[in-house]
PDB file as gemmi writes it, atoms N, CA and C in Angstrom:
CRYST1    1.000    1.000    1.000  90.00  90.00  90.00 P 1                      
ATOM      1  N   MET A   1      57.007  50.399  16.101  1.00  0.00           N  
ATOM      2  CA  MET A   1      56.213  51.416  16.636  1.00  0.00           C  
ATOM      3  C   MET A   1      55.888  52.529  15.848  1.00  0.00           C  
ATOM      4  N   ASP A   2      54.031  53.018  16.003  1.00  0.00           N  
ATOM      5  CA  ASP A   2      54.272  54.550  14.345  1.00  0.00           C  
ATOM      6  C   ASP A   2      54.286  55.338  15.582  1.00  0.00           C  
ATOM      7  N   ALA A   3      53.762  56.499  14.591  1.00  0.00           N  
ATOM      8  CA  ALA A   3      54.982  58.139  14.825  1.00  0.00           C  
ATOM      9  C   ALA A   3      54.294  58.326  16.845  1.00  0.00           C  
ATOM     10  N   LEU A   4      53.328  58.095  16.829  1.00  0.00           N  
ATOM     11  CA  LEU A   4      53.123  58.594  17.776  1.00  0.00           C  
ATOM     12  C   LEU A   4      53.869  58.372  19.315  1.00  0.00           C  
ATOM     13  N   GLU A   5      54.505  56.854  19.426  1.00  0.00           N  
ATOM     14  CA  GLU A   5      54.966  56.410  20.388  1.00  0.00           C  
ATOM     15  C   GLU A   5      56.606  57.160  19.704  1.00  0.00           C  
ATOM     16  N   ASN A   6      57.051  57.237  18.917  1.00  0.00           N  
ATOM     17  CA  ASN A   6      58.154  58.220  18.649  1.00  0.00           C  
ATOM     18  C   ASN A   6      58.543  59.574  19.011  1.00  0.00           C  
ATOM     19  N   LEU A   7      57.188  60.373  19.265  1.00  0.00           N  
ATOM     20  CA  LEU A   7      57.124  61.470  19.560  1.00  0.00           C  
ATOM     21  C   LEU A   7      57.122  62.260  20.892  1.00  0.00           C  
ATOM     22  N   GLU A   8      58.305  62.990  20.475  1.00  0.00           N  
ATOM     23  CA  GLU A   8      59.707  63.635  22.288  1.00  0.00           C  
ATOM     24  C   GLU A   8      57.894  64.345  23.150  1.00  0.00           C  
ATOM     25  N   VAL A   9      57.268  64.939  22.376  1.00  0.00           N  
ATOM     26  CA  VAL A   9      56.576  65.135  23.225  1.00  0.00           C  
ATOM     27  C   VAL A   9      55.704  64.646  23.933  1.00  0.00           C  
ATOM     28  N   TRP A  10      55.148  63.956  23.059  1.00  0.00           N  
ATOM     29  CA  TRP A  10      54.502  62.911  23.802  1.00  0.00           C  
ATOM     30  C   TRP A  10      54.375  62.026  24.431  1.00  0.00           C  
ATOM     31  N   LYS A  11      55.886  61.475  24.724  1.00  0.00           N  
ATOM     32  CA  LYS A  11      56.238  60.706  25.668  1.00  0.00           C  
ATOM     33  C   LYS A  11      56.544  61.616  27.307  1.00  0.00           C  
ATOM     34  N   ARG A  12      57.076  63.092  26.826  1.00  0.00           N  
ATOM     35  CA  ARG A  12      57.435  63.638  27.778  1.00  0.00           C  
ATOM     36  C   ARG A  12      55.862  64.476  28.751  1.00  0.00           C  
ATOM     37  N   SER A  13      55.106  64.516  27.838  1.00  0.00           N  
ATOM     38  CA  SER A  13      54.048  64.410  28.651  1.00  0.00           C  
ATOM     39  C   SER A  13      52.946  63.681  29.351  1.00  0.00           C  
ATOM     40  N   CYS A  14      53.393  62.307  28.611  1.00  0.00           N  
ATOM     41  CA  CYS A  14      53.100  61.112  29.657  1.00  0.00           C  
ATOM     42  C   CYS A  14      53.508  61.137  30.819  1.00  0.00           C  
ATOM     43  N   ARG A  15      55.758  61.186  30.807  1.00  0.00           N  
ATOM     44  CA  ARG A  15      55.783  61.454  32.110  1.00  0.00           C  
ATOM     45  C   ARG A  15      55.232  62.395  32.781  1.00  0.00           C  
ATOM     46  N   LEU A  16      55.396  63.305  32.423  1.00  0.00           N  
ATOM     47  CA  LEU A  16      54.698  64.581  33.482  1.00  0.00           C  
ATOM     48  C   LEU A  16      52.952  64.257  33.854  1.00  0.00           C  
ATOM     49  N   SER A  17      52.325  63.656  33.434  1.00  0.00           N  
ATOM     50  CA  SER A  17      51.234  63.735  33.522  1.00  0.00           C  
ATOM     51  C   SER A  17      51.247  62.743  34.752  1.00  0.00           C  
ATOM     52  N   VAL A  18      52.251  61.294  34.762  1.00  0.00           N  
ATOM     53  CA  VAL A  18      52.676  60.399  36.023  1.00  0.00           C  
ATOM     54  C   VAL A  18      53.521  61.368  36.894  1.00  0.00           C  
ATOM     55  N   GLN A  19      53.657  62.086  36.956  1.00  0.00           N  
ATOM     56  CA  GLN A  19      54.556  62.630  38.323  1.00  0.00           C  
ATOM     57  C   GLN A  19      53.371  63.561  38.447  1.00  0.00           C  
ATOM     58  N   MET A  20      52.651  64.346  37.863  1.00  0.00           N  
ATOM     59  CA  MET A  20      51.296  64.576  38.348  1.00  0.00           C  
ATOM     60  C   MET A  20      50.444  64.048  39.038  1.00  0.00           C  
ATOM     61  N   TYR A  21      49.906  62.739  38.618  1.00  0.00           N  
ATOM     62  CA  TYR A  21      49.596  61.883  40.037  1.00  0.00           C  
ATOM     63  C   TYR A  21      50.432  61.514  41.484  1.00  0.00           C  
ATOM     64  N   GLU A  22      51.901  61.191  40.414  1.00  0.00           N  
ATOM     65  CA  GLU A  22      52.693  60.666  41.931  1.00  0.00           C  
ATOM     66  C   GLU A  22      52.700  62.005  43.087  1.00  0.00           C  
ATOM     67  N   VAL A  23      52.668  63.261  42.551  1.00  0.00           N  
ATOM     68  CA  VAL A  23      52.762  64.152  43.080  1.00  0.00           C  
ATOM     69  C   VAL A  23      51.972  64.893  44.539  1.00  0.00           C  
ATOM     70  N   MET A  24      50.661  64.588  43.482  1.00  0.00           N  
ATOM     71  CA  MET A  24      49.620  65.189  44.124  1.00  0.00           C  
ATOM     72  C   MET A  24      48.725  63.661  44.695  1.00  0.00           C  
ATOM     73  N   GLY A  25      48.856  62.513  45.021  1.00  0.00           N  
ATOM     74  CA  GLY A  25      48.593  61.806  45.264  1.00  0.00           C  
ATOM     75  C   GLY A  25      48.297  62.464  47.300  1.00  0.00           C  
ATOM     76  N   SER A  26      48.804  62.858  47.861  1.00  0.00           N  
ATOM     77  CA  SER A  26      48.767  63.494  48.771  1.00  0.00           C  
ATOM     78  C   SER A  26      48.132  64.296  49.241  1.00  0.00           C  
ATOM     79  N   CYS A  27      48.032  64.989  48.342  1.00  0.00           N  
ATOM     80  CA  CYS A  27      47.439  66.483  48.299  1.00  0.00           C  
ATOM     81  C   CYS A  27      45.212  66.188  48.918  1.00  0.00           C  
ATOM     82  N   SER A  28      45.744  67.055  50.364  1.00  0.00           N  
ATOM     83  CA  SER A  28      44.134  66.574  51.179  1.00  0.00           C  
ATOM     84  C   SER A  28      43.129  67.325  50.072  1.00  0.00           C  
ATOM     85  N   ASP A  29      43.223  68.550  49.212  1.00  0.00           N  
ATOM     86  CA  ASP A  29      42.233  69.165  48.513  1.00  0.00           C  
ATOM     87  C   ASP A  29      41.848  68.073  46.817  1.00  0.00           C  
ATOM     88  N   TYR A  30      40.927  67.197  47.433  1.00  0.00           N  
ATOM     89  CA  TYR A  30      40.132  66.631  46.153  1.00  0.00           C  
ATOM     90  C   TYR A  30      40.176  67.192  44.846  1.00  0.00           C  
ATOM     91  N   GLY A  31      39.616  68.061  45.305  1.00  0.00           N  
ATOM     92  CA  GLY A  31      39.061  69.130  43.973  1.00  0.00           C  
ATOM     93  C   GLY A  31      40.344  69.631  42.776  1.00  0.00           C  
ATOM     94  N   PHE A  32      41.314  70.164  43.884  1.00  0.00           N  
ATOM     95  CA  PHE A  32      42.968  70.407  43.458  1.00  0.00           C  
ATOM     96  C   PHE A  32      43.333  69.379  42.430  1.00  0.00           C  
ATOM     97  N   LYS A  33      43.909  68.186  43.157  1.00  0.00           N  
ATOM     98  CA  LYS A  33      44.359  67.210  43.106  1.00  0.00           C  
ATOM     99  C   LYS A  33      43.441  66.944  41.492  1.00  0.00           C  
ATOM    100  N   ASP A  34      42.142  66.322  41.541  1.00  0.00           N  
ATOM    101  CA  ASP A  34      41.352  65.825  40.803  1.00  0.00           C  
ATOM    102  C   ASP A  34      41.473  67.104  39.189  1.00  0.00           C  
ATOM    103  N   GLN A  35      41.818  67.909  39.223  1.00  0.00           N  
ATOM    104  CA  GLN A  35      41.811  68.911  38.546  1.00  0.00           C  
ATOM    105  C   GLN A  35      43.205  68.728  37.174  1.00  0.00           C  
ATOM    106  N   VAL A  36      44.476  69.430  38.580  1.00  0.00           N  
ATOM    107  CA  VAL A  36      45.821  69.418  38.256  1.00  0.00           C  
ATOM    108  C   VAL A  36      45.828  68.101  37.200  1.00  0.00           C  
ATOM    109  N   THR A  37      45.260  66.630  37.912  1.00  0.00           N  
ATOM    110  CA  THR A  37      45.966  65.083  37.600  1.00  0.00           C  
ATOM    111  C   THR A  37      44.661  65.011  36.282  1.00  0.00           C  
ATOM    112  N   ARG A  38      44.042  65.629  35.932  1.00  0.00           N  
ATOM    113  CA  ARG A  38      43.147  65.763  34.598  1.00  0.00           C  
ATOM    114  C   ARG A  38      43.657  66.254  33.254  1.00  0.00           C  
ATOM    115  N   SER A  39      44.028  67.906  33.887  1.00  0.00           N  
ATOM    116  CA  SER A  39      44.742  68.991  32.816  1.00  0.00           C  
ATOM    117  C   SER A  39      45.853  68.123  32.659  1.00  0.00           C  
ATOM    118  N   ALA A  40      47.045  67.096  33.172  1.00  0.00           N  
ATOM    119  CA  ALA A  40      47.892  66.682  33.037  1.00  0.00           C  
ATOM    120  C   ALA A  40      47.583  65.817  32.002  1.00  0.00           C  
ATOM    121  N   LEU A  41      46.576  64.471  32.097  1.00  0.00           N  
ATOM    122  CA  LEU A  41      46.259  63.708  31.520  1.00  0.00           C  
ATOM    123  C   LEU A  41      46.202  63.886  30.303  1.00  0.00           C  
ATOM    124  N   SER A  42      45.058  64.943  30.086  1.00  0.00           N  
ATOM    125  CA  SER A  42      44.319  65.506  29.291  1.00  0.00           C  
ATOM    126  C   SER A  42      45.740  65.895  28.275  1.00  0.00           C  
ATOM    127  N   VAL A  43      46.495  65.948  27.886  1.00  0.00           N  
ATOM    128  CA  VAL A  43      48.162  66.694  27.185  1.00  0.00           C  
ATOM    129  C   VAL A  43      48.131  65.563  26.651  1.00  0.00           C  
ATOM    130  N   PRO A  44      48.938  64.336  26.974  1.00  0.00           N  
ATOM    131  CA  PRO A  44      48.597  63.486  26.121  1.00  0.00           C  
ATOM    132  C   PRO A  44      47.920  62.436  25.497  1.00  0.00           C  
ATOM    133  N   SER A  45      46.722  62.427  25.832  1.00  0.00           N  
ATOM    134  CA  SER A  45      45.698  61.692  25.723  1.00  0.00           C  
ATOM    135  C   SER A  45      45.294  62.500  24.532  1.00  0.00           C  
ATOM    136  N   ASN A  46      45.232  64.104  24.402  1.00  0.00           N  
ATOM    137  CA  ASN A  46      44.933  64.552  23.000  1.00  0.00           C  
ATOM    138  C   ASN A  46      45.789  64.705  21.456  1.00  0.00           C  
ATOM    139  N   ILE A  47      47.126  64.678  21.860  1.00  0.00           N  
ATOM    140  CA  ILE A  47      47.858  64.323  21.092  1.00  0.00           C  
ATOM    141  C   ILE A  47      47.577  62.808  20.660  1.00  0.00           C  
ATOM    142  N   ALA A  48      47.529  62.212  21.652  1.00  0.00           N  
ATOM    143  CA  ALA A  48      47.180  60.639  21.020  1.00  0.00           C  
ATOM    144  C   ALA A  48      45.913  60.750  20.445  1.00  0.00           C  
ATOM    145  N   GLU A  49      45.010  61.602  20.652  1.00  0.00           N  
ATOM    146  CA  GLU A  49      43.452  61.394  19.292  1.00  0.00           C  
ATOM    147  C   GLU A  49      43.383  62.003  18.215  1.00  0.00           C  
ATOM    148  N   GLY A  50      44.335  62.703  18.399  1.00  0.00           N  
ATOM    149  CA  GLY A  50      45.169  63.678  17.297  1.00  0.00           C  
ATOM    150  C   GLY A  50      45.651  62.435  15.928  1.00  0.00           C  
ATOM    151  N   TYR A  51      46.580  62.254  16.830  1.00  0.00           N  
ATOM    152  CA  TYR A  51      47.635  60.934  15.494  1.00  0.00           C  
ATOM    153  C   TYR A  51      46.953  60.047  15.250  1.00  0.00           C  
ATOM    154  N   GLU A  52      45.789  59.534  16.021  1.00  0.00           N  
ATOM    155  CA  GLU A  52      44.995  58.304  15.750  1.00  0.00           C  
ATOM    156  C   GLU A  52      43.420  59.183  14.937  1.00  0.00           C  
ATOM    157  N   ARG A  53      42.941  59.835  15.053  1.00  0.00           N  
ATOM    158  CA  ARG A  53      42.495  60.160  13.901  1.00  0.00           C  
ATOM    159  C   ARG A  53      42.879  60.134  12.217  1.00  0.00           C  
ATOM    160  N   GLY A  54      44.067  60.595  12.742  1.00  0.00           N  
ATOM    161  CA  GLY A  54      45.391  61.256  11.413  1.00  0.00           C  
ATOM    162  C   GLY A  54      44.145  62.087  11.312  1.00  0.00           C  
ATOM    163  N   GLY A  55      45.076  62.681   9.278  1.00  0.00           N  
ATOM    164  CA  GLY A  55      44.767  63.395   8.308  1.00  0.00           C  
ATOM    165  C   GLY A  55      45.017  65.256   9.500  1.00  0.00           C  
ATOM    166  N   PRO A  56      46.513  66.170   8.562  1.00  0.00           N  
ATOM    167  CA  PRO A  56      46.691  67.066   9.277  1.00  0.00           C  
ATOM    168  C   PRO A  56      45.615  67.793   9.825  1.00  0.00           C  
ATOM    169  N   LYS A  57      44.562  68.370   9.950  1.00  0.00           N  
ATOM    170  CA  LYS A  57      43.955  69.350  10.286  1.00  0.00           C  
ATOM    171  C   LYS A  57      43.661  69.031  11.260  1.00  0.00           C  
ATOM    172  N   GLU A  58      42.934  67.418  11.939  1.00  0.00           N  
ATOM    173  CA  GLU A  58      42.495  67.065  13.006  1.00  0.00           C  
ATOM    174  C   GLU A  58      43.851  66.634  13.762  1.00  0.00           C  
ATOM    175  N   ILE A  59      45.499  66.529  13.364  1.00  0.00           N  
ATOM    176  CA  ILE A  59      46.269  66.386  14.425  1.00  0.00           C  
ATOM    177  C   ILE A  59      46.547  68.407  14.596  1.00  0.00           C  
ATOM    178  N   ALA A  60      46.276  68.587  14.154  1.00  0.00           N  
ATOM    179  CA  ALA A  60      46.404  70.056  13.896  1.00  0.00           C  
ATOM    180  C   ALA A  60      45.676  70.872  15.138  1.00  0.00           C  
ATOM    181  N   ARG A  61      43.707  69.867  15.641  1.00  0.00           N  
ATOM    182  CA  ARG A  61      43.340  70.592  16.631  1.00  0.00           C  
ATOM    183  C   ARG A  61      43.548  70.083  17.619  1.00  0.00           C  
ATOM    184  N   PHE A  62      43.619  68.810  17.451  1.00  0.00           N  
ATOM    185  CA  PHE A  62      44.091  68.576  19.238  1.00  0.00           C  
ATOM    186  C   PHE A  62      45.493  68.808  19.777  1.00  0.00           C  
ATOM    187  N   LEU A  63      46.040  68.990  18.735  1.00  0.00           N  
ATOM    188  CA  LEU A  63      47.505  69.362  19.373  1.00  0.00           C  
ATOM    189  C   LEU A  63      46.672  70.800  19.763  1.00  0.00           C  
ATOM    190  N   ARG A  64      46.229  71.882  19.565  1.00  0.00           N  
ATOM    191  CA  ARG A  64      45.656  72.994  20.170  1.00  0.00           C  
ATOM    192  C   ARG A  64      44.577  73.161  21.558  1.00  0.00           C  
ATOM    193  N   ILE A  65      44.616  71.525  21.582  1.00  0.00           N  
ATOM    194  CA  ILE A  65      43.409  71.158  22.640  1.00  0.00           C  
ATOM    195  C   ILE A  65      44.763  71.134  23.521  1.00  0.00           C  
ATOM    196  N   ALA A  66      46.223  70.786  24.014  1.00  0.00           N  
ATOM    197  CA  ALA A  66      46.605  69.919  24.309  1.00  0.00           C  
ATOM    198  C   ALA A  66      47.581  70.959  24.266  1.00  0.00           C  
ATOM    199  N   LYS A  67      47.431  71.789  23.791  1.00  0.00           N  
ATOM    200  CA  LYS A  67      48.182  73.398  23.763  1.00  0.00           C  
ATOM    201  C   LYS A  67      47.383  73.738  25.201  1.00  0.00           C  
ATOM    202  N   GLY A  68      46.137  74.035  25.374  1.00  0.00           N  
ATOM    203  CA  GLY A  68      45.427  74.513  26.197  1.00  0.00           C  
ATOM    204  C   GLY A  68      45.403  73.608  27.945  1.00  0.00           C  
ATOM    205  N   SER A  69      45.701  72.619  27.312  1.00  0.00           N  
ATOM    206  CA  SER A  69      45.089  72.071  28.626  1.00  0.00           C  
ATOM    207  C   SER A  69      46.804  72.047  29.407  1.00  0.00           C  
ATOM    208  N   ILE A  70      48.064  72.617  28.627  1.00  0.00           N  
ATOM    209  CA  ILE A  70      49.437  72.495  29.465  1.00  0.00           C  
ATOM    210  C   ILE A  70      48.979  73.805  30.217  1.00  0.00           C  
ATOM    211  N   GLY A  71      48.344  74.964  29.505  1.00  0.00           N  
ATOM    212  CA  GLY A  71      48.683  75.960  29.655  1.00  0.00           C  
ATOM    213  C   GLY A  71      47.076  76.050  30.930  1.00  0.00           C  
ATOM    214  N   GLU A  72      46.709  75.321  30.968  1.00  0.00           N  
ATOM    215  CA  GLU A  72      45.176  75.160  32.134  1.00  0.00           C  
ATOM    216  C   GLU A  72      46.574  74.369  33.310  1.00  0.00           C  
ATOM    217  N   LEU A  73      46.808  73.055  33.287  1.00  0.00           N  
ATOM    218  CA  LEU A  73      47.997  72.659  33.932  1.00  0.00           C  
ATOM    219  C   LEU A  73      49.636  74.017  34.792  1.00  0.00           C  
ATOM    220  N   ARG A  74      49.546  74.902  33.756  1.00  0.00           N  
ATOM    221  CA  ARG A  74      50.944  75.922  34.198  1.00  0.00           C  
ATOM    222  C   ARG A  74      50.177  76.675  35.465  1.00  0.00           C  
ATOM    223  N   THR A  75      48.903  76.397  35.226  1.00  0.00           N  
ATOM    224  CA  THR A  75      48.549  77.830  35.845  1.00  0.00           C  
ATOM    225  C   THR A  75      47.634  77.366  37.375  1.00  0.00           C  
ATOM    226  N   GLN A  76      47.714  75.930  37.075  1.00  0.00           N  
ATOM    227  CA  GLN A  76      46.967  75.526  38.658  1.00  0.00           C  
ATOM    228  C   GLN A  76      48.456  75.569  39.289  1.00  0.00           C  
ATOM    229  N   LEU A  77      49.514  74.503  38.457  1.00  0.00           N  
ATOM    230  CA  LEU A  77      50.582  74.668  39.388  1.00  0.00           C  
ATOM    231  C   LEU A  77      50.965  75.586  40.036  1.00  0.00           C  
ATOM    232  N   TYR A  78      51.278  77.072  39.307  1.00  0.00           N  
ATOM    233  CA  TYR A  78      51.399  78.646  39.770  1.00  0.00           C  
ATOM    234  C   TYR A  78      49.947  78.167  40.985  1.00  0.00           C  
ATOM    235  N   ILE A  79      48.910  77.879  40.992  1.00  0.00           N  
ATOM    236  CA  ILE A  79      48.272  78.324  42.608  1.00  0.00           C  
ATOM    237  C   ILE A  79      48.376  77.597  42.855  1.00  0.00           C  
ATOM    238  N   GLY A  80      48.838  76.096  43.055  1.00  0.00           N  
ATOM    239  CA  GLY A  80      49.215  75.434  44.174  1.00  0.00           C  
ATOM    240  C   GLY A  80      49.853  75.398  44.745  1.00  0.00           C  
ATOM    241  N   ILE A  81      51.043  75.789  44.259  1.00  0.00           N  
ATOM    242  CA  ILE A  81      52.684  76.437  44.829  1.00  0.00           C  
ATOM    243  C   ILE A  81      52.449  78.069  45.423  1.00  0.00           C  
ATOM    244  N   GLU A  82      51.573  78.932  45.892  1.00  0.00           N  
ATOM    245  CA  GLU A  82      50.981  79.729  46.193  1.00  0.00           C  
ATOM    246  C   GLU A  82      50.123  79.352  47.695  1.00  0.00           C  
ATOM    247  N   ALA A  83      49.594  78.121  47.248  1.00  0.00           N  
ATOM    248  CA  ALA A  83      47.966  77.952  48.362  1.00  0.00           C  
ATOM    249  C   ALA A  83      48.930  76.746  49.036  1.00  0.00           C  
ATOM    250  N   GLY A  84      49.713  76.549  48.788  1.00  0.00           N  
ATOM    251  CA  GLY A  84      50.903  75.445  49.680  1.00  0.00           C  
ATOM    252  C   GLY A  84      50.402  74.005  49.322  1.00  0.00           C  
ATOM    253  N   PHE A  85      50.367  73.877  48.263  1.00  0.00           N  
ATOM    254  CA  PHE A  85      49.749  72.215  47.802  1.00  0.00           C  
ATOM    255  C   PHE A  85      50.898  71.408  47.065  1.00  0.00           C  
ATOM    256  N   LEU A  86      51.966  72.721  46.767  1.00  0.00           N  
ATOM    257  CA  LEU A  86      52.979  71.917  45.743  1.00  0.00           C  
ATOM    258  C   LEU A  86      54.903  72.996  46.234  1.00  0.00           C  
ATOM    259  N   ASP A  87      55.467  72.386  46.698  1.00  0.00           N  
ATOM    260  CA  ASP A  87      56.372  72.741  46.813  1.00  0.00           C  
ATOM    261  C   ASP A  87      57.084  73.591  45.861  1.00  0.00           C  
ATOM    262  N   ARG A  88      57.676  74.728  46.393  1.00  0.00           N  
ATOM    263  CA  ARG A  88      57.574  76.038  44.992  1.00  0.00           C  
ATOM    264  C   ARG A  88      59.027  75.487  44.095  1.00  0.00           C  
ATOM    265  N   GLU A  89      59.964  74.910  44.508  1.00  0.00           N  
ATOM    266  CA  GLU A  89      61.106  74.596  43.477  1.00  0.00           C  
ATOM    267  C   GLU A  89      60.659  73.477  43.030  1.00  0.00           C  
ATOM    268  N   GLN A  90      59.787  71.859  43.299  1.00  0.00           N  
ATOM    269  CA  GLN A  90      59.233  71.239  42.591  1.00  0.00           C  
ATOM    270  C   GLN A  90      58.141  71.668  41.379  1.00  0.00           C  
ATOM    271  N   GLY A  91      57.296  72.683  41.905  1.00  0.00           N  
ATOM    272  CA  GLY A  91      56.367  72.908  41.111  1.00  0.00           C  
ATOM    273  C   GLY A  91      56.773  73.601  40.527  1.00  0.00           C  
ATOM    274  N   LEU A  92      58.190  74.884  40.703  1.00  0.00           N  
ATOM    275  CA  LEU A  92      58.710  75.199  39.126  1.00  0.00           C  
ATOM    276  C   LEU A  92      59.116  74.406  38.088  1.00  0.00           C  
ATOM    277  N   LEU A  93      59.805  73.642  38.507  1.00  0.00           N  
ATOM    278  CA  LEU A  93      60.459  72.433  37.718  1.00  0.00           C  
ATOM    279  C   LEU A  93      59.190  71.920  36.376  1.00  0.00           C  
ATOM    280  N   PHE A  94      58.118  71.949  37.782  1.00  0.00           N  
ATOM    281  CA  PHE A  94      56.679  71.176  36.589  1.00  0.00           C  
ATOM    282  C   PHE A  94      56.383  72.474  35.869  1.00  0.00           C  
ATOM    283  N   ILE A  95      56.930  73.698  35.829  1.00  0.00           N  
ATOM    284  CA  ILE A  95      55.994  74.804  35.373  1.00  0.00           C  
ATOM    285  C   ILE A  95      56.943  75.131  33.363  1.00  0.00           C  
ATOM    286  N   ARG A  96      58.450  75.107  34.534  1.00  0.00           N  
ATOM    287  CA  ARG A  96      59.282  74.885  33.086  1.00  0.00           C  
ATOM    288  C   ARG A  96      59.078  74.176  32.243  1.00  0.00           C  
ATOM    289  N   GLU A  97      59.187  72.706  32.797  1.00  0.00           N  
ATOM    290  CA  GLU A  97      58.530  71.522  31.579  1.00  0.00           C  
ATOM    291  C   GLU A  97      57.539  71.835  30.510  1.00  0.00           C  
ATOM    292  N   GLY A  98      56.051  71.900  31.625  1.00  0.00           N  
ATOM    293  CA  GLY A  98      55.377  72.825  30.731  1.00  0.00           C  
ATOM    294  C   GLY A  98      55.203  73.526  30.025  1.00  0.00           C  
ATOM    295  N   ALA A  99      56.132  74.811  29.915  1.00  0.00           N  
ATOM    296  CA  ALA A  99      56.195  75.993  29.310  1.00  0.00           C  
ATOM    297  C   ALA A  99      57.345  75.164  27.628  1.00  0.00           C  
ATOM    298  N   GLU A 100      58.178  74.320  28.368  1.00  0.00           N  
ATOM    299  CA  GLU A 100      58.895  73.274  27.151  1.00  0.00           C  
ATOM    300  C   GLU A 100      57.529  73.061  26.165  1.00  0.00           C  
ATOM    301  N   LEU A 101      56.815  71.809  26.643  1.00  0.00           N  
ATOM    302  CA  LEU A 101      56.361  70.989  26.327  1.00  0.00           C  
ATOM    303  C   LEU A 101      55.006  72.159  24.796  1.00  0.00           C  
ATOM    304  N   SER A 102      54.948  73.290  26.154  1.00  0.00           N  
ATOM    305  CA  SER A 102      53.998  74.176  25.239  1.00  0.00           C  
ATOM    306  C   SER A 102      54.562  74.778  23.763  1.00  0.00           C  
ATOM    307  N   LYS A 103      55.559  74.549  23.889  1.00  0.00           N  
ATOM    308  CA  LYS A 103      56.737  75.588  22.596  1.00  0.00           C  
ATOM    309  C   LYS A 103      57.006  73.985  21.904  1.00  0.00           C  
ATOM    310  N   MET A 104      56.662  72.820  22.223  1.00  0.00           N  
ATOM    311  CA  MET A 104      56.731  71.984  21.092  1.00  0.00           C  
ATOM    312  C   MET A 104      55.991  71.579  20.232  1.00  0.00           C  
ATOM    313  N   LEU A 105      54.673  71.733  21.384  1.00  0.00           N  
ATOM    314  CA  LEU A 105      53.356  71.537  20.517  1.00  0.00           C  
ATOM    315  C   LEU A 105      52.775  72.649  19.573  1.00  0.00           C  
ATOM    316  N   TYR A 106      53.323  74.432  19.912  1.00  0.00           N  
ATOM    317  CA  TYR A 106      53.142  74.826  18.617  1.00  0.00           C  
ATOM    318  C   TYR A 106      53.694  74.960  17.734  1.00  0.00           C  
ATOM    319  N   GLY A 107      55.508  73.894  18.110  1.00  0.00           N  
ATOM    320  CA  GLY A 107      55.920  73.662  16.393  1.00  0.00           C  
ATOM    321  C   GLY A 107      55.208  73.035  15.985  1.00  0.00           C  
ATOM    322  N   LEU A 108      55.036  72.062  15.731  1.00  0.00           N  
ATOM    323  CA  LEU A 108      53.333  70.747  16.194  1.00  0.00           C  
ATOM    324  C   LEU A 108      52.630  71.267  15.267  1.00  0.00           C  
ATOM    325  N   ILE A 109      51.768  72.579  15.798  1.00  0.00           N  
ATOM    326  CA  ILE A 109      50.680  72.934  14.961  1.00  0.00           C  
ATOM    327  C   ILE A 109      51.028  73.586  13.539  1.00  0.00           C  
ATOM    328  N   LYS A 110      52.264  74.761  13.957  1.00  0.00           N  
ATOM    329  CA  LYS A 110      52.457  75.673  12.654  1.00  0.00           C  
ATOM    330  C   LYS A 110      52.906  73.989  11.674  1.00  0.00           C  
ATOM    331  N   HIS A 111      53.935  73.144  12.036  1.00  0.00           N  
ATOM    332  CA  HIS A 111      53.887  71.806  11.000  1.00  0.00           C  
ATOM    333  C   HIS A 111      52.780  71.364  10.445  1.00  0.00           C  
ATOM    334  N   TYR A 112      51.425  70.901  11.237  1.00  0.00           N  
ATOM    335  CA  TYR A 112      50.319  70.425  10.597  1.00  0.00           C  
ATOM    336  C   TYR A 112      49.488  71.218   9.585  1.00  0.00           C  
ATOM    337  N   GLU A 113      48.879  72.966  10.104  1.00  0.00           N  
ATOM    338  CA  GLU A 113      48.659  73.457  10.392  1.00  0.00           C  
ATOM    339  C   GLU A 113      48.766  74.172   7.865  1.00  0.00           C  
ATOM    340  N   THR A 114      50.020  74.258   8.105  1.00  0.00           N  
ATOM    341  CA  THR A 114      50.947  74.056   7.032  1.00  0.00           C  
ATOM    342  C   THR A 114      50.587  73.159   5.452  1.00  0.00           C  
ATOM    343  N   LYS A 115      50.277  71.898   6.095  1.00  0.00           N  
ATOM    344  CA  LYS A 115      50.242  70.608   4.795  1.00  0.00           C  
ATOM    345  C   LYS A 115      48.642  71.065   4.240  1.00  0.00           C  
TER     346      LYS A 115                                                      
END                                                                             
C-alpha cells in the first residue's frame, strides 16, 4: 500500500464524498445535487492527483486545490441547510467534518511547502 492509502485526510475525504452521494441521492434539485457531489469528489481526487504527480511543490499545489474544494462544499452545505435540501443536524455534522479536513489539509500544505 502506498502513502496515499495510508493518508487519513484522503480516507476521510473519500468517506465524506460517499456520504454526499448517499444524502444527495434524493435531492430533487439536480443542479444543487451535482454541485455538492462534484465539490465533495474533488477533495480526495485532488489529494490523489498531487500524490501521484509526486514532488513537494506539486503535492502542495493539489492539496491547496482540495482545500478550496472543501471550502466550496462547506458553503454549499450551509446553503443546502437553509434551502431545506439537508437536515440541519446532519448538515452541520458534515460541515464540522469539512472543517476538520480543511485543518488537516492546511497542515499537510505547510509540511510540503517547507520541503
